[in-house]
N, C-alpha and C positions, 0 to 999 in steps of 0.2 A: 547626882543630878547631871543632865547633859548640859552641853555647851549653850544650846539655844534657851534652856530654862535660866540660866544665869544671866544671859543677856536680857531676858525678858524682865527678870527681877530688879537687875541694875537699871534698866530703861524706866521701871515704874517708880522706882526710888527717886530716880532723877526728876521725873516728871512730876511726882509729888511735891518735891522740894522747890521746883521752879514756880510751880502752881501755888504753893503755900506763899512763897516770896511774894509773888505778884499780887496776891490776895490782899496781903498785909499792906503793901505799899499803896494800893488803890483804896483800901477801906477808909471811911471817913472818921478818924479817930484823931486824938492828939497826939503829938508827937512823943510824949513821956509814955502814953499807952502804947504806942506803935513800936517804940524801942524796946519797951518791956515785953512786948508780944514777939518781935523779933527775936529778943534773947532767949525767950522760951522756945520759939520755934528752932533757933539754932541749937539749943540744948536737945530738943527732940530729934532734929535732923543727925545731931552729932551722934545720939543714942541709936537711932535707926540705922545710921551709916556703920555704927559698930556692930550693929547686929547684921546688917548685910554682909559687912566684912567678915565677920565670924562664919556667916552662912557661905560666902565665897570660898573662904578658906577651906571650911569643911567640904564644899563641892569639889575644890580643886584637889584636897587630899583625896576624897573619894574617886574623883577621875583618874587621879596619879595611881591609885591602887588598883583601879580596874585596867588602866593602860598596862601597868606592870604584870598584873594576873594575865592578861591578854596576851602580852609580849612572852611572857614565860609559857603559857599555853601553846602559843604559835612555835615557839622555840622547840618545845617538846614534841610537837607534832612534826615539826621539820626534822628534828633529830631522829625521831621514829620513822618518819617517810625516808630519810637518806638511808638509814640502817636498813630498812626493808629493801629499798632498792639496790643497796650494796649487796645484801644477801641474796636477792634474786639474780643480780649481775654475776656474782660469784657462781651461784648454782648454775646459771645458764653457761658461764665460760666452763665449768667443770663438765657439764653435760656435753657442750661442744667439743671439748679437748677427748672426752671419752669416745664420742662418735668419731672424731678424726683419727683417733688411735685405732678404732676398730675398721675405719675405712683403710688405714695404712696397712694393718694386718691383713686384711683381706686382698688388697692389691699386691701384697708382697707374696702371699700364698698363691694367688693366681698367676703372678709372675713366676714364681717356681715352676708350677705346672706347666706354664707356657714354655719355660725353658727346657724343661724334660721332654715335652713332646717335640720342640724344635731338634733336640738332640737326636730323639728317636728317628724323626723324618729325615734328618741329615744323614744317619746311619743307612736308613732303608734307601735313600737316595744313592748312597755310594754302592750298596749293594746292587741297585738296578743299573747303575753305570758299569759295574764289573760284569755283570751279565750282559748288558748291552754290547760291551767290547768283546766277550766271547762270541755273541751271536753275530757281531760283525765280522769277525774272522771267519766263521763257520758259513755265513752267507757270502762272502768273497770266495772261499774255497769252491762252494756249490756254483757260484756264477761262473769260475773259471772253468769247471768242470762242464758246465751247460754251454759254455762257448766251444770248447772242444768237440763237444757231441754236436753242436749246431754244424760247426766247421766239416765234421765228418758226414753228417746228414746232407748237407749241401754238396759235398763231393760225390756222396752217393747218388745225390739227385741230379748231379750233372752226369754220372755215370749211367744213369738210367735214362736220362735225356739223349745222351749219345746211343745207348741201347735202342731207344725208341726210334731214333732216326735211322740207325741201321736197320731195324725191324721194317720201318717204313719204306727204306730203299729196296730191301730184299723182297717185300710184298709187291713193290712197283715192278721190281725186276721179274718176279714171278708172274705177274700179270702180263707183263710184256712178251715173256717167254711163253706163257699160255696162249697169247693172242697169235704169237709167232707159229706156235704148235698147231693151234687152231687153223690158222691160214694155211699152213702147210699140208695139213689134214685135208683141208677143202681142195686143194690144188691137187693133191694126190687122188682125191676122190674124183675131182673133176677131170683130172687126167685119166683115172680108170673108166669113166663113163665115156670119155671121148674115144677111147681105144676100142 
């Protein structure tokens, strides 16, 4: 029985007892008859209260049994849920651990590959640097030779310029001489015509 049912039965019994006592007290009977009725009613109430007490005890025992059963059921459910959560947590932890180890392994391998590539690039860089040093020496030697050739060329150009100047002077002198010769020829021709 539920708690509200027990309260209802107890209220009903108490109401019946109070109602019965009030009816006896206000009934128009003699005192001896009223006392006898009260005594009978008291015995009836006592019997009814014992019955109600027995029902209440039975209801309390039933309620206690249901409570214990419900508590045990809830405890079992809680334990089952806790075990399930623990198992899922352990499974998740193991899965995360495995994934973490896989990631670490992958990163280590990629790190090794990157280190190997770095070593190769460093070796290549050293080779390039050695070739660059050799080329630098060759280029510097070529530049020195080119400077010497340029100085020779400039010297030749200067000589050519002097030669050009000399040729220009000779040309001018030749023209002047030709003019003098022509002038002299004209004078001779003029002198021969006049004679």
